[in-house]
C-alpha positions in Angstrom: 79.6 92.0 99.1 82.0 89.0 99.1 85.0 91.4 98.8 84.0 93.4 101.8 83.5 90.3 104.1 87.0 89.0 102.6 88.5 92.1 103.6 87.3 92.2 107.1 88.4 88.9 107.8 91.8 89.7 106.3 92.0 92.7 108.7 90.8 90.6 111.5 93.5 87.9 110.9 96.1 90.5 110.8 94.9 91.9 114.0 95.1 88.3 115.5 98.7 87.7 114.2 100.1 91.2 115.3 98.4 90.2 118.7 100.0 86.9 119.1 103.4 88.2 118.1 103.0 91.0 120.7 103.2 88.1 123.4 106.7 87.8 122.4 107.7 91.3 123.0 107.7 92.5 126.7 105.4 95.4 127.4 104.0 95.5 123.9 100.5 94.6 125.1 100.4 97.4 127.5 101.0 100.1 124.6 97.6 101.7 123.4 97.7 99.5 120.1 98.4 96.5 122.4 95.2 97.6 124.7 93.0 98.0 121.6 94.3 94.8 120.0 93.3 93.0 123.3 89.8 94.5 123.4 89.2 93.1 119.6 91.0 89.8 119.9 90.5 88.6 123.5 86.8 88.1 123.4 87.6 85.6 120.1 90.7 84.0 121.7 89.2 83.2 125.2 86.7 80.4 124.5 89.8 78.6 122.6 92.1 79.1 125.7 89.4 77.7 127.9 89.4 74.5 125.9 93.1 73.8 124.7 95.2 74.2 127.8 99.3 75.1 127.0 101.4 72.5 126.3 104.4 73.7 128.5 105.4 77.1 127.3 103.5 77.0 123.9 99.8 77.9 123.8 98.4 76.3 120.8 94.9 77.7 121.1 95.8 80.8 118.8 96.8 78.7 115.9 93.2 76.7 116.4 91.6 80.0 116.8 93.3 81.3 113.2 92.4 77.9 111.5 88.9 78.2 112.8 88.4 81.9 111.7 89.9 80.7 108.0 87.2 78.1 107.8 84.6 80.3 109.2 85.8 82.8 106.3 85.7 80.3 103.4 82.2 79.2 104.8 80.5 82.5 104.6 82.1 83.2 101.3 80.9 80.2 99.8 77.4 81.2 101.1 77.5 84.6 99.8 78.6 83.4 96.3 75.6 80.8 96.4 73.0 83.8 97.5 74.4 86.3 95.2 
């Protein structure tokens, strides 16, 4: 069970990283892959963007979102290890 949860978090982490890097390539988010990643990543990133405004050209909200995701993964895995 722990391995499955870890794998799912890793897959989502990679999807977030790819989606964030796609913002550096013009037109990449309009592709089928970009639209798919937007559907799964934007609902998670949106609350962070509401509370963390961009600093000039830099949007730091994805960094905070990734850190929160990693903390959630560690916390959930710890809980699962205590249960199982």
